[in-house]
C-alpha positions in Angstrom: -13.7 9.0 -13.4 -13.2 5.9 -11.3 -15.7 3.8 -13.2 -13.3 2.5 -15.9 -10.5 1.7 -13.4 -12.9 -0.2 -11.1 -14.4 -2.1 -14.1 -10.9 -3.1 -15.3 -10.1 -4.2 -11.7 -13.3 -6.3 -11.5 -12.6 -8.0 -14.8 -9.1 -9.0 -13.7 -10.2 -10.2 -10.2 -13.0 -12.3 -11.7 -10.7 -13.8 -14.3 -8.1 -14.7 -11.6 -10.8 -15.9 -9.3 -12.3 -18.3 -11.8 -8.9 -19.6 -12.7 -8.2 -20.2 -8.9 -11.7 -21.2 -7.7 -11.3 -23.0 -4.4 -11.2 -26.8 -5.1 -12.6 -27.7 -1.7 -15.6 -25.4 -2.3 -16.2 -27.0 -5.7 -15.9 -30.5 -4.3 -18.1 -29.9 -1.2 -20.6 -27.7 -3.1 -19.9 -24.7 -0.8 -21.2 -21.4 -2.2 -22.1 -18.0 -0.8 -21.6 -14.3 -0.7 -19.2 -12.0 1.1 -18.2 -8.4 1.0 -14.6 -7.3 0.7 -13.0 -3.9 1.0 -9.9 -3.7 -1.2 -7.6 -0.7 -0.9 -5.1 0.0 -3.7 -2.3 2.5 -3.8 -1.8 4.9 -6.7 1.1 2.7 -8.1 -1.2 -0.3 -8.2 0.1 -2.2 -5.2 -2.2 -3.6 -2.6 -2.6 -1.5 0.5 -5.1 -3.8 2.3 -7.9 -6.3 1.9 -10.5 -6.7 4.6 -13.6 -8.9 4.9 -16.4 -6.4 5.6 -19.1 -9.1 5.7 -18.3 -12.8 6.0 -19.9 -15.4 3.9 -20.0 -17.6 7.0 -17.8 -20.1 5.2 -14.1 -19.8 6.1 -13.0 -21.4 2.9 -14.8 -18.8 0.8 -13.6 -15.8 2.8 -10.0 -17.1 2.7 -10.3 -17.8 -1.1 -11.5 -14.2 -1.8 -8.6 -12.7 0.1 -6.2 -15.0 -1.7 -7.6 -14.1 -5.1 -7.2 -10.4 -4.4 -3.5 -11.0 -3.5 -2.9 -13.3 -6.5 -4.3 -10.6 -8.9 -2.0 -7.9 -7.5 -0.4 -5.7 -8.5 -3.1 -3.8 -10.3 -2.8 -1.1 -12.9 -1.4 2.2 -11.6 -4.0 4.9 -11.3 -4.6 7.1 -14.4 -3.4 10.7 -14.1 -6.9 12.0 -13.5 -7.3 9.8 -10.4 -3.7 10.0 -9.3 -3.8 13.8 -9.0 -6.0 13.7 -5.9 -6.2 10.1 -4.8 -3.4 8.2 -2.9 -5.4 5.1 -2.0 -8.6 3.9 -3.7 -10.9 1.6 -1.6 -13.2 -0.7 -3.6 -16.1 -2.3 -1.8 -17.6 -5.3 -3.6 -19.9 -8.2 -2.9 -18.3 -11.5 -4.1 -20.5 -14.5 -5.0 -19.1 -17.9 -5.2 -22.0 -19.5 -7.1 -23.5 -23.0 -7.2 -22.2 -23.3 -10.8 -18.5 -23.0 -9.6 -17.9 -19.4 -10.7 -16.9 -16.2 -9.1 -18.9 -13.0 -9.7 -18.6 -9.6 -8.1 -21.3 -7.0 -7.7 
């Protein structure tokens, strides 16, 4: 029952991320992967965003956090999720790729 909500969230974050890809990373050919935990309240507002595993590149870590904040607020939870979930935490691996795109896994 969470799958569609998380998929919609992923699509939005990737779209916003690709529109706001970090210029410095593009210019300096910096790429890598990191893991974020994003917690969303039932009304769609951002509860928190934490770097669970750093990419080792400060610019990428900061860009991922910025992208999550830019994409907020998110859709409110559907009723079937809202009835027993106050906060949904989504853990995703983010890849800033060598072809200047953002992908989440």
